[in-house]
C-alpha positions in Angstrom: 2.4 -13.6 -26.0 2.7 -10.6 -23.8 5.8 -8.8 -22.6 7.1 -10.4 -19.5 7.8 -8.2 -16.6 10.3 -8.1 -13.8 9.6 -5.4 -11.2 12.4 -4.4 -8.8 11.9 -1.8 -6.1 14.2 -0.6 -3.4 13.8 1.6 -0.4 17.4 2.6 0.0 19.3 5.7 -1.3 21.7 5.1 -4.1 24.1 7.8 -5.5 26.0 7.4 -8.7 27.8 9.7 -11.1 25.6 12.2 -12.8 24.4 11.1 -16.3 21.8 13.8 -16.8 20.8 17.1 -15.2 18.5 16.3 -12.3 14.9 17.6 -12.5 14.9 18.1 -8.7 17.5 18.9 -6.1 17.8 18.2 -2.4 18.9 20.5 0.5 19.3 19.4 4.1 19.1 22.1 6.7 18.3 23.0 10.3 15.2 25.2 10.0 15.0 27.8 12.8 11.6 28.2 14.3 10.2 30.3 17.1 7.1 29.4 19.1 6.5 32.1 21.7 9.7 32.6 23.6 11.1 29.2 22.5 13.7 28.9 19.8 14.4 25.6 18.1 15.7 24.2 14.9 13.9 21.4 12.9 15.7 18.9 10.9 14.4 19.5 7.4 14.8 18.0 4.0 13.9 20.4 1.1 13.3 19.0 -2.4 12.6 21.5 -5.1 12.5 21.7 -8.9 16.0 22.3 -10.2 15.3 25.4 -12.2 14.9 29.0 -11.1 11.6 30.4 -9.9 9.2 30.5 -6.9 7.2 27.4 -6.2 4.2 26.6 -4.1 5.2 25.1 -0.8 4.3 21.6 0.5 5.1 21.1 4.2 5.3 17.4 5.1 5.5 16.0 8.7 5.8 12.6 10.3 3.7 10.9 12.9 4.9 9.7 16.3 8.0 7.6 16.7 7.0 6.1 20.0 10.1 4.9 21.9 12.7 6.0 19.3 12.2 9.6 18.2 15.9 10.2 17.8 15.9 7.6 15.0 13.3 9.4 12.9 14.8 11.8 10.4 13.5 14.2 7.7 14.5 11.8 4.9 12.1 9.3 6.3 9.5 10.8 4.0 11.9 11.8 1.2 9.8 9.9 -1.4 6.8 12.1 -0.7 8.9 15.2 -0.9 10.4 14.0 -4.2 7.0 13.3 -5.6 5.8 16.8 -4.7 8.9 18.4 -6.2 8.3 16.5 -9.5 4.7 17.9 -9.4 6.2 21.4 -9.3 6.2 22.1 -5.6 9.1 23.0 -3.2 8.6 20.3 -0.6 9.9 20.5 3.0 9.9 17.3 5.1 10.4 18.2 8.8 10.5 16.3 12.0 9.1 17.4 15.4 11.2 19.1 18.1 13.2 16.4 19.9 13.0 14.0 16.9 16.0 13.2 14.8 18.4 16.1 14.8 15.8 18.7 15.7 16.4 20.6 18.9 14.0 21.0 21.8 11.6 18.7 23.5 8.5 16.9 22.1 5.6 17.7 24.5 3.2 14.8 24.4 0.6 15.7 27.0 -3.0 15.1 25.8 -4.8 14.1 29.0 -5.9 10.6 29.9 -8.7 8.2 28.9 -10.7 9.5 31.9 -9.8 13.2 31.4 -8.7 13.8 27.8 -7.4 17.1 26.6 -6.4 16.4 23.0 -6.5 20.1 22.0 -3.5 20.8 24.2 -1.4 18.3 22.2 -2.7 19.4 18.8 -2.4 23.1 19.5 1.3 22.5 20.4 1.9 20.6 17.2 0.0 23.2 15.1 2.1 26.0 16.7 5.3 24.2 15.6 4.0 23.6 12.1 2.9 27.2 11.8 6.4 28.4 12.9 8.0 26.1 10.3 5.6 27.4 7.6 6.5 31.0 8.5 10.2 30.3 8.3 9.9 28.5 5.0 7.8 31.3 3.5 10.7 33.7 3.8 12.7 31.7 1.2 13.3 33.4 -2.1 12.2 30.2 -4.0 8.9 29.9 -2.2 5.6 31.3 -3.4 4.0 32.1 -0.1 0.5 32.4 -1.6 0.1 28.6 -2.1 0.9 26.2 0.8 -0.2 22.6 1.3 0.2 20.6 4.5 0.6 16.8 4.4 0.7 15.1 7.7 0.9 11.4 8.8 -0.9 10.2 11.9 -0.5 12.9 14.5 0.8 15.1 11.7 -2.4 14.7 9.8 -4.5 15.8 12.8 -2.0 18.7 13.5 -2.3 19.9 9.9 -6.1 20.0 10.3 -5.6 22.0 13.5 -3.3 24.4 11.7 -5.7 24.9 8.8 -8.4 26.0 11.3 -6.4 29.0 12.5 -8.1 32.3 11.8 -5.4 33.4 9.2 -6.1 30.1 7.2 -2.3 29.5 6.6 -2.8 26.5 4.4 -4.3 26.3 0.9 -5.0 22.6 1.2 -4.4 19.7 3.6 -3.7 16.0 3.0 -4.5 14.1 6.1 -2.9 10.6 5.9 -4.2 8.3 8.7 -4.6 11.3 10.9 -5.5 11.2 14.6 -4.3 10.9 18.2 -4.7 7.9 20.4 -3.9 7.2 24.1 -1.5 4.4 25.0 0.4 2.9 27.9 2.4 0.6 25.7 3.9 2.1 22.6 2.1 1.1 19.4 -1.0 -0.3 21.2 -4.0 1.9 21.6 -5.5 1.8 25.1 -8.9 0.1 25.2 -11.9 1.5 27.0 -10.9 5.0 25.9 -14.3 6.2 24.6 -14.0 9.7 26.2 -10.6 10.3 24.6 -12.0 9.3 21.2 -15.0 11.5 21.7 -12.7 14.4 22.6 -10.8 13.9 19.3 -14.1 13.8 17.4 -15.2 17.1 19.0 -11.9 18.7 18.1 -12.4 17.6 14.5 -15.8 19.3 14.5 -14.1 22.5 15.8 -11.3 22.3 13.2 -14.0 22.1 10.4 -16.1 24.9 11.7 -16.7 27.3 8.8 -13.3 26.2 7.4 -13.1 26.6 3.6 -9.7 24.9 3.3 -10.1 21.8 1.0 -8.8 18.6 2.7 -8.2 15.1 1.7 -8.6 12.2 4.2 -6.8 8.9 3.4 -7.5 5.9 5.7 -6.8 2.2 5.1 -9.3 -0.5 6.0 -6.9 -2.2 8.4 -5.7 0.9 10.3 -5.4 -0.5 13.9 -5.9 2.9 15.5 -8.4 4.7 13.3 -10.5 2.0 11.6 -13.2 2.6 9.0 -16.0 3.4 11.5 -14.0 5.7 13.7 -12.2 7.5 10.7 -15.6 8.2 9.2 -16.9 9.4 12.5 -14.1 12.0 12.7 -14.7 13.0 9.0 -18.5 13.4 9.6 -17.8 15.6 12.6 -15.5 17.8 10.5 -18.0 18.1 7.7 -20.9 18.7 10.0 -19.6 22.2 11.0 -18.8 23.2 7.5 -15.4 21.6 6.9 -14.5 20.8 3.3 -13.3 17.2 3.3 -13.0 14.4 0.7 -12.8 11.0 2.4 -11.1 8.1 0.5 -11.4 4.7 2.1 -8.5 2.6 0.9 -8.2 -1.2 1.0 -6.1 -3.0 3.6 -2.4 -2.2 3.2 0.3 -4.5 4.5 0.2 -5.7 8.1 -0.9 -2.3 9.3 -3.0 0.2 7.4 -1.5 3.0 9.6 1.6 2.8 7.3 0.2 4.6 4.3 3.3 6.7 4.3 5.4 3.8 3.0 6.7 3.8 -0.5 4.8 0.7 -1.4 1.5 2.5 -0.5 2.0 4.9 -3.4 0.0 2.5 -5.6 -3.0 3.3 -3.3 -2.4 6.9 -2.4 -1.0 8.6 -5.6 -4.2 8.6 -7.7 -6.5 10.1 -5.0 -3.8 12.7 -4.1 -3.5 13.8 -7.7 -7.3 13.9 -8.2 -7.5 16.1 -5.1 -4.8 18.4 -6.4 -6.4 18.7 -9.8 -9.9 19.4 -8.3 -8.4 22.3 -6.4 -6.3 23.6 -9.3 -3.0 22.8 -7.7 0.1 21.3 -9.4 -0.3 17.5 -9.9 1.3 14.8 -12.0 0.3 14.7 -15.6 -1.7 11.4 -15.8 -1.1 11.4 -19.6 2.7 11.7 -19.4 3.2 8.1 -20.3 0.2 7.9 -22.7 2.3 7.3 -25.9 4.1 4.4 -24.2 0.9 2.9 -22.8 -0.7 3.1 -26.2 2.2 1.4 -27.9 2.0 -1.6 -25.5 -0.3 -4.5 -25.9 -3.6 -4.4 -24.0 -2.3 -7.0 -21.6 0.9 -5.1 -20.9 -0.6 -1.7 -20.4 -1.1 -2.5 -16.7 2.7 -2.7 -16.3 3.0 1.0 -17.3 0.2 2.0 -14.9 2.0 0.1 -12.1 5.2 2.0 -12.9 3.4 5.3 -13.1 2.0 4.9 -9.5 5.4 4.2 -7.9 7.3 7.0 -6.2 10.1 8.9 -7.8 13.1 8.7 -8.3 12.5 5.9 -10.8 13.5 4.4 -14.1 11.9 1.9 -16.5 14.0 -0.4 -18.7 13.1 -2.8 -21.5 15.1 -5.7 -22.6 15.6 -6.3 -26.3 16.7 -9.9 -25.7 13.9 -11.3 -23.6 11.1 -8.7 -23.9 11.0 -8.2 -20.2 10.3 -4.9 -18.4 12.3 -3.9 -15.3 12.0 -0.9 -13.1 13.4 0.6 -9.9 11.7 3.2 -7.7 12.3 5.1 -4.5 15.9 6.0 -5.1 17.2 9.4 -3.9 18.7 10.2 -7.3 17.6 9.5 -10.9 21.1 8.2 -11.6 20.7 5.6 -8.9 17.3 4.5 -10.1 18.5 4.2 -13.7 21.6 2.2 -12.7 19.6 -0.2 -10.5 17.0 -0.9 -13.2 19.7 -1.6 -15.7 21.6 -3.8 -13.3 18.6 -5.9 -12.6 18.0 -6.3 -16.3 21.6 -7.4 -16.8 21.6 -9.7 -13.8 18.7 -11.5 -15.3 20.9 -12.4 -18.2 19.8 -9.7 -20.6 22.3 -7.9 -22.7 20.3 -5.3 -24.6 18.8 -3.3 -21.7 17.5 0.1 -22.7 16.1 2.8 -20.4 12.7 3.9 -21.9 11.4 6.2 -19.1 12.9 8.3 -16.4 10.4 9.3 -13.8 7.5 10.3 -16.0 9.5 11.4 -19.0 10.0 9.1 -22.0 13.6 8.8 -23.2 14.7 9.3 -26.8 14.6 6.0 -28.6 11.9 4.4 -26.5 9.8 3.7 -29.6 12.6 1.7 -31.1 13.0 -0.4 -27.9 9.2 -1.2 -27.8 9.1 -2.0 -31.6 12.1 -4.4 -31.2 10.5 -6.1 -28.2 7.3 -6.6 -30.1 9.2 -8.0 -33.1 10.8 -10.6 -30.8 7.6 -11.9 -29.4 
């Protein structure tokens, strides 16, 4: 008989009284940027390791919000920022000018299907990201020598554009579902837009030209805008001029593979991201952090620990001494919140002896006893 599992996840933020010193801390701010003569502030969520020091910088940016840019805020990608902070980075999630509480206007001109000019759009986005990067590099807790850009959709393409600048401002890029498409109706790519697609491909070739910046390209099989064939066409163009790019074709995700930024997609994206970081000698999760716990589980139950490992922080893992079930909660904004939610689910299932055995990727004192008791009750 194997340990029975109950997995509970939640996308909402939960705040409870502190029970332990947090490993990471959040800071919300209006980041001042300057692009030419224009001055704006970007709504920004910074998540950093709690201790003192200077940390490599991960700049994270969203895609397009379509009809509701005011509804998109910096905490929309908080789980990605928290994950990078737990890896040892100071992570800053920003939203574009005109989005959320950012000032300014989002300029979306990129030509038409008949007369495309994608570079105008991507240059504007790269200018904004470059200004954000420059502002963040002045912080006392930032090590300006190591900077990573992670962008979603238009953000991914914009990070590639930024990496191609002569000063090579980024140490690495993670391009998640990156690209630009033309539309008349929000969320629906215009058909018969071959010239626009070709213009995007040619820009990718230009971004890759003699560019030594390592990049990771993540695309899902069911991306409705940048499907497998077109995504690989962009990637091939980037590589053809000397660009350093690792392409990872992911299986279909949810109803739209263009949503790899979602918390639930971590089970697909975390492993290739960490492999990319390690290859490039950048801070990554320790894939052996839960090794002792995994080894203590039965062969059949080790998959549960691997599932938990791949979920986003903040998270907690609980084991019941009554029913030998495993519960976890992920994606909270605080560790206290994740811990309490996991314990609550255990107790709501009728279990009385609910013990936290892991917090994020750290094993909690007494976890061996909890596992031993669970095995004894099987």
